C-alpha positions in Angstrom: 0.0 0.0 0.0 1.4 3.4 -1.0 1.4 6.1 1.5 0.1 9.4 0.4 2.4 12.3 1.1 0.6 15.5 2.0 2.5 18.7 1.7 1.5 21.9 3.2 2.3 24.8 0.9 3.2 27.9 3.0 2.8 31.1 1.2 4.8 34.2 2.2 1.7 36.4 2.6 -2.0 35.9 2.8 -4.8 38.4 2.4 -7.7 38.3 4.8 -10.3 41.0 5.0 -8.1 43.4 3.1 -5.2 42.9 5.5 -2.0 41.3 4.2 -0.5 38.9 6.8 3.0 37.5 6.4 4.7 34.8 8.3 6.6 36.9 10.8 4.0 39.7 11.0 6.4 42.4 9.8 3.4 44.0 7.9 5.8 45.0 5.1 3.5 43.8 2.3 0.5 45.3 3.9 2.1 48.7 4.4 3.5 48.8 0.8 0.1 47.8 -0.5 -1.7 50.5 1.5 0.9 53.1 0.4 0.2 52.2 -3.2 -3.5 52.4 -2.7 -3.4 55.8 -1.0 -1.0 57.1 -3.7 -3.4 56.0 -6.5 -6.4 57.6 -4.7 -4.5 60.8 -4.1 -3.5 60.9 -7.8 -7.2 60.7 -8.7 -8.2 63.4 -6.3 -5.2 65.7 -6.6 -7.2 68.2 -8.7 -9.5 68.9 -5.7 -7.1 68.7 -2.8 -3.8 69.6 -4.4 -1.7 72.8 -4.1 -3.5 74.7 -6.9 -7.1 73.8 -5.8 -9.3 76.7 -4.8 -11.1 74.6 -2.2 -10.9 75.9 1.4 -8.5 74.2 3.8 -11.3 72.9 6.0 -12.9 71.2 3.0 -9.6 69.7 1.8 -9.0 68.3 5.3 -12.5 66.9 5.4 -11.9 65.1 2.1 -8.5 63.8 3.4 -10.1 62.5 6.6 -13.0 60.8 4.9 -11.4 59.3 1.8 -7.6 59.0 2.2 -7.1 58.4 5.9 -9.4 55.4 6.2 -7.4 53.6 3.5 -4.2 53.5 5.5 -5.7 53.3 9.0 -7.7 50.2 8.3 -6.4 47.5 10.7 -3.9 49.9 12.2 -4.5 48.4 15.7 -3.3 45.0 14.4 0.0 46.0 12.9 1.4 47.4 16.1 4.4 45.1 15.7 5.5 46.6 12.4 9.0 47.9 12.4 9.6 51.7 12.6 11.1 51.7 9.1 7.8 50.3 7.7 5.6 52.7 9.6 7.8 55.6 8.5 6.9 54.8 4.9 3.3 55.8 5.7 4.3 58.7 7.8 6.4 60.2 5.1 3.6 59.9 2.6 1.1 61.4 5.1 3.4 64.4 5.5 3.7 64.8 1.8 -0.1 64.7 1.3 -0.8 67.2 4.2 1.9 69.6 3.0 0.3 69.5 -0.4 -3.1 70.2 1.1 -2.0 73.2 3.1 0.4 74.4 0.3 3.4 74.3 2.6 6.9 74.4 1.1 8.7 71.0 0.9 11.5 71.7 3.3 9.6 73.1 6.3 9.8 71.2 9.6 6.6 69.5 10.6 6.5 71.5 13.8 5.9 74.7 11.9 
């Protein structure tokens, strides 16, 4: 009688409810995916919240908080174990978007 060999195929990442889980829970794939999604959404909406938009600052921030922010904050409580370098990817992009919204120069400290 031949024994059947069963092999378990382990994938590097799995997607569950829009969250990319990897073996070591580094959240790198999830953060890169979210960064790309937010970037694409910003590209679609740049005409309304970009530097040259005539929309008021309050309305630009409202659009940011209702459309862009939920994309990258979805599941944020789960990826607490992500490395600082991965989290900084989203923080840098968030700074870029917010500076664009308020029409701030590129090299101004965030504290200003």
